N, C-alpha and C positions, 0 to 999 in steps of 0.2 A: 640556509633555510629559505623555503619558498613562501612568498607572501600570498595569502588566500585570495586577494583581489586579482593577482596575476593568473590564477588558475581558471577562473570563470567570470571575470569581470565584476566580481563583488556579489554575485547572486547568492553564493553560499557563505560569504564572509561572516555573517552574523552567526550561522550555525557552527562554523569552525572556531569561533571565539568562545563558545560555551564550554564549560567543563564537562567531563563525562557524566557526572551526576545531573547536571542541568539538561544535557541531551536526553538522558533517560527520562527525566520528568516531562520534557516536551514530547517525547515519543509516546508516553503514556496518554497524554492529552489527545494525540492523533488517533490512537486506538479507540479511545472512548468515542470520538467523533465518527470514526469509521463504523463502529458497531451501532451507534445511534442512527446512522443513515441506512442501516439494513445490511451492512457487510457481515460476512460470516468468517468464522475461524476454521470452518471445515476445509480440509485440503481439497485442492482441485483434483479431478480424476486424472489418472495416468494411463492412457490407453496402451502404453507399451509394457505395463506391469502384467505379470502372469495372473495377478489377482483381480484385474480389472473386469468388471461385468457391467456393460452399458445399461442393461435392463435394471440392475440394482441401483445404479446411479440415478436414473430417471425416477425410480420408485421412491427414492429418498428426497428428491427435490421438492421443496415446500412451496414452490410457485412464487416466491418473493422476487421482486426485481433484483437484478444483479448490478452491483455498484462497479462502475468502470472508472479507471483513472487514466488520464491522458496528459501529455505535456504538449503545450503549444507555446512557442516563443519563450521557452524556459519557465512557463507558469503552469503549476499543477492544476488540472481541472477535474472535478468530480462530476459524473453524470450517472443517472440511474436509468437502466433500460437494457 
């Protein structure tokens, strides 16, 4: 069996130690935060889909800032813009 600390230097060890039910509960908290920051559950447009209509996509855009997630040095950073 592989030790979680060996995989990533311990960054994810706390997450790996949680039970599936605990991970689910923590994920629910993240979704609440994501939505509170203006995130959307609407799917991203797929320009390769035969049903994709760029004009419809722009017509449905509500003008809210888009929440962006990036990783720098193994740390998740949220930015709006």
